[in-house]
C-alpha positions in Angstrom: 96.1 91.1 106.9 99.1 90.8 109.2 100.0 87.7 111.2 99.5 88.3 114.9 98.8 84.7 115.8 101.0 82.0 114.3 99.3 78.7 113.2 101.6 75.6 113.1 100.9 73.3 110.1 100.2 70.4 112.4 97.5 72.3 114.2 95.9 73.5 110.9 96.0 70.0 109.4 94.1 68.7 112.4 91.6 71.5 112.3 90.9 70.9 108.6 89.6 67.5 109.3 86.3 69.1 110.1 86.1 70.4 106.5 85.5 68.6 103.3 88.2 70.4 101.4 91.0 67.8 101.4 94.3 67.6 103.2 96.7 70.4 103.9 99.4 70.9 101.2 100.8 74.4 102.0 100.3 77.2 104.6 101.7 80.7 104.0 101.2 83.9 106.1 100.0 87.1 104.4 101.8 90.2 105.5 99.6 92.9 103.9 96.9 94.6 106.0 96.7 95.5 109.6 93.8 94.0 111.5 93.6 90.1 111.5 95.9 87.1 111.0 95.6 85.9 107.5 97.1 82.9 105.6 97.0 81.3 102.2 95.9 77.7 102.5 96.3 75.1 99.8 94.8 71.7 100.1 94.5 68.7 97.9 91.1 70.1 96.7 91.6 73.8 96.3 93.0 77.2 97.4 91.6 79.2 100.3 92.3 82.1 102.6 92.3 81.5 106.4 91.5 84.4 108.7 91.9 84.5 112.5 90.1 87.5 114.0 92.2 89.2 116.6 89.9 91.8 118.1 86.4 91.5 116.6 83.8 90.2 119.0 82.7 86.8 117.9 79.0 87.8 118.0 79.7 90.4 115.2 81.3 88.1 112.8 78.3 86.3 111.3 77.2 89.6 109.8 80.4 89.8 107.6 80.4 86.1 106.7 76.7 85.9 105.7 77.1 89.2 103.8 79.9 87.7 101.7 77.8 84.6 101.1 74.8 86.8 100.1 76.8 88.9 97.7 78.4 85.8 96.2 75.0 84.3 95.6 74.1 87.4 93.7 76.9 87.0 91.3 79.4 89.4 92.7 83.1 88.4 92.7 83.2 88.0 96.5 85.1 85.2 98.4 82.4 82.8 99.6 82.9 81.4 103.1 83.4 77.7 103.5 81.1 75.8 105.9 82.5 73.0 108.0 80.9 69.6 108.5 78.6 71.1 111.2 77.4 73.6 108.5 79.0 76.5 110.3 81.1 79.2 108.7 82.8 80.3 111.9 85.2 78.1 113.8 87.9 78.4 116.5 91.6 78.0 115.8 94.4 78.9 118.2 91.8 80.3 120.6 90.6 82.8 118.0 87.5 82.9 115.8 88.5 81.6 112.4 87.0 81.3 108.9 88.0 79.8 105.6 87.0 81.5 102.4 87.5 80.7 98.7 90.7 82.2 97.3 89.8 84.2 94.2 91.8 84.7 91.0 93.7 87.8 90.1 96.1 90.3 91.5 95.8 93.9 92.7 96.7 96.9 90.5 98.1 99.8 92.5 98.3 102.1 89.4 94.8 101.7 87.9 93.7 103.5 84.8 90.4 105.1 84.0 89.0 101.8 82.5 89.6 100.0 85.8 88.1 102.9 87.8 85.0 102.6 85.6 84.7 98.9 86.4 85.1 99.6 90.1 82.5 102.3 90.2 80.0 100.1 88.5 80.8 97.1 90.7 80.4 99.2 93.9 77.0 100.3 92.8 76.1 96.7 92.1 77.3 95.7 95.5 75.1 98.3 97.1 72.0 97.3 95.2 72.6 93.6 95.9 73.0 94.4 99.6 69.5 95.9 99.8 68.1 92.4 100.2 70.5 91.4 102.9 68.5 90.8 106.0 71.1 91.3 108.7 72.0 94.8 110.0 75.1 95.9 111.9 76.4 99.5 112.2 79.6 100.6 110.5 82.3 99.7 113.0 84.3 102.8 111.9 81.4 105.1 111.8 80.9 108.5 113.4 80.9 107.3 117.0 84.1 105.3 116.5 85.8 108.3 114.9 85.0 110.4 117.9 86.3 107.8 120.3 89.4 107.2 118.2 90.2 110.9 118.1 90.2 111.1 121.9 92.6 108.1 122.1 95.1 109.5 119.6 94.8 113.2 120.1 97.6 113.6 122.7 100.0 111.7 120.5 99.7 114.3 117.6 101.7 117.5 117.1 100.0 120.8 117.8 99.0 121.5 114.1 97.5 118.0 113.7 95.5 118.4 116.9 94.1 121.6 115.7 93.1 120.0 112.3 91.5 117.1 114.1 89.5 119.3 116.5 88.3 121.5 113.7 87.3 118.5 111.5 85.4 116.8 114.3 83.5 120.1 114.9 82.7 120.3 111.1 81.6 116.6 111.0 79.2 117.1 113.9 77.2 119.6 111.8 76.5 117.1 109.0 73.1 115.5 108.7 73.2 112.1 107.0 69.6 111.2 107.8 68.3 111.7 104.2 71.1 109.8 102.5 70.4 106.3 101.0 72.0 103.6 103.2 72.6 99.9 103.3 75.4 97.3 103.5 78.7 98.8 102.6 82.2 97.4 102.1 83.9 100.4 103.8 87.4 99.4 102.8 87.4 99.2 99.0 91.1 100.1 98.5 93.1 99.1 95.4 94.7 96.2 97.3 91.2 94.8 98.0 90.3 94.4 94.4 91.8 91.5 92.4 92.1 91.8 88.6 91.8 88.8 86.3 92.8 90.3 83.0 90.5 93.2 82.2 87.8 91.9 84.6 87.4 92.1 88.4 88.3 88.7 89.7 87.7 89.4 93.3 86.6 91.9 96.0 88.1 90.9 99.3 88.4 92.0 103.0 84.8 92.6 104.1 85.7 92.8 107.8 85.0 96.6 108.1 81.6 96.2 106.4 78.5 97.5 108.0 75.3 99.5 107.6 76.0 103.1 106.6 75.4 105.6 103.8 76.4 104.4 100.4 77.9 107.8 99.8 80.5 107.1 102.6 81.5 103.9 100.8 81.9 105.7 97.6 84.0 108.4 99.3 86.3 105.8 100.8 86.8 104.3 97.3 87.4 107.6 95.6 89.9 108.7 98.2 92.1 105.7 97.3 91.4 105.0 93.6 91.4 108.6 92.4 94.1 110.3 94.3 97.7 111.1 93.3 100.7 110.7 95.6 100.3 114.2 97.0 96.6 113.4 97.9 95.1 115.5 95.0 92.3 114.1 92.9 93.1 112.7 89.4 90.1 114.2 87.6 90.1 111.6 84.8 89.9 108.6 87.2 87.5 110.5 89.4 85.1 111.2 86.6 85.3 107.6 85.4 84.5 106.1 88.8 81.7 108.4 89.9 80.0 108.4 86.5 80.1 104.6 86.3 78.5 104.4 89.7 75.9 107.0 88.8 74.9 105.0 85.7 74.0 102.0 87.8 72.6 103.9 90.9 71.8 107.6 90.2 72.7 110.0 93.0 70.1 111.9 94.9 70.0 115.6 95.5 70.9 115.1 99.2 73.9 113.0 98.2 75.2 115.6 95.8 74.9 118.2 98.6 76.6 116.0 101.2 79.5 114.9 98.9 82.3 117.3 100.0 81.7 116.6 103.7 81.5 112.8 103.1 84.9 112.8 101.3 86.3 114.5 104.4 84.6 112.0 106.7 86.2 109.1 104.8 89.6 110.7 104.9 89.3 111.3 108.6 88.4 107.7 109.2 91.6 106.4 107.7 93.8 109.1 109.1 92.5 108.1 112.6 92.9 104.4 112.1 96.4 104.7 110.8 97.4 107.2 113.5 96.2 104.7 116.1 98.2 101.9 114.5 101.2 104.2 114.3 101.2 105.7 117.8 99.6 102.7 119.7 100.8 99.7 117.7 99.9 96.1 118.5 102.5 93.3 118.7 102.5 90.8 115.9 104.7 88.3 114.0 104.3 90.1 110.7 102.7 93.6 111.1 102.2 96.2 108.4 101.7 99.8 109.8 100.6 102.3 107.1 101.6 106.0 107.1 98.9 108.1 108.6 100.2 111.3 106.9 98.7 110.2 103.6 95.2 110.5 104.8 95.9 113.6 106.9 97.1 115.3 103.7 94.0 114.0 101.7 91.8 115.5 104.4 93.6 118.9 104.2 93.2 118.9 100.4 89.5 118.2 100.6 89.1 121.1 103.0 91.1 123.5 100.8 90.0 122.3 97.4 86.5 120.7 97.4 86.1 117.9 94.9 84.1 118.4 91.6 80.3 117.8 92.0 78.7 114.4 91.5 76.9 113.9 88.2 73.2 114.4 88.0 70.7 117.3 87.8 71.5 120.3 89.8 
């Protein structure tokens, strides 16, 4: 959520006249994140988040917005998009596709305990189950084909040892068969900073703009790689057990999922190593831009290769 495209207050105040949410009181840029331009917007009637989409094709955006609306209707703590006076979620601001969503209560916790991992695991299973009735379908934008293309773009910027790691991992990933794994709408970016805590409860799950149709196991692997790892990339067994067991209690794992789990953890680590390496080596210009360290997910990938994670719960 960096700011690549500034929005003057006078321009936003005019734009908000097509919404029934009151007059602009405050506009503040958000520096966290790396993909879109994001702002906190306060009006006389409420608090919202404004997003300007920098690179996403406009035709793909309704998938994300209607998914958020769908999940919110099912009781999940998801920021519901705000329709304008033309009953459209998606508008145009500063020449970019733009959307307003409700700003949810709470704050991120970057040092979660096992209780919070339990709640996140259960919530993620609920998100997957609620998404089963979502009628739209759009492929994971950071799926296997993207990972292959991104690897080619970044490969020559990597040192020799990292190129060897990347080539070997791509070869391994090409042998995985995910055809028997349960799939549906996934969040695909459920990091600690994308969950807001309101006391002991989850007050919000945000940033759905990497969502898509993929295996639920990939989504779980993305979540585990962030919520259950230590600073050196190793798994914290207590947080790991809490999260995957809570997920399993809501949506039991299949035998195919248990077999695919080690490779899926590696696929999820590869995805974020590649995206961060691209941002690091081929950065975009922006007013407030956060570039995250790609070495974190390189090291997580190496550890998953050397020390496979404990098995998922369920019958062997």
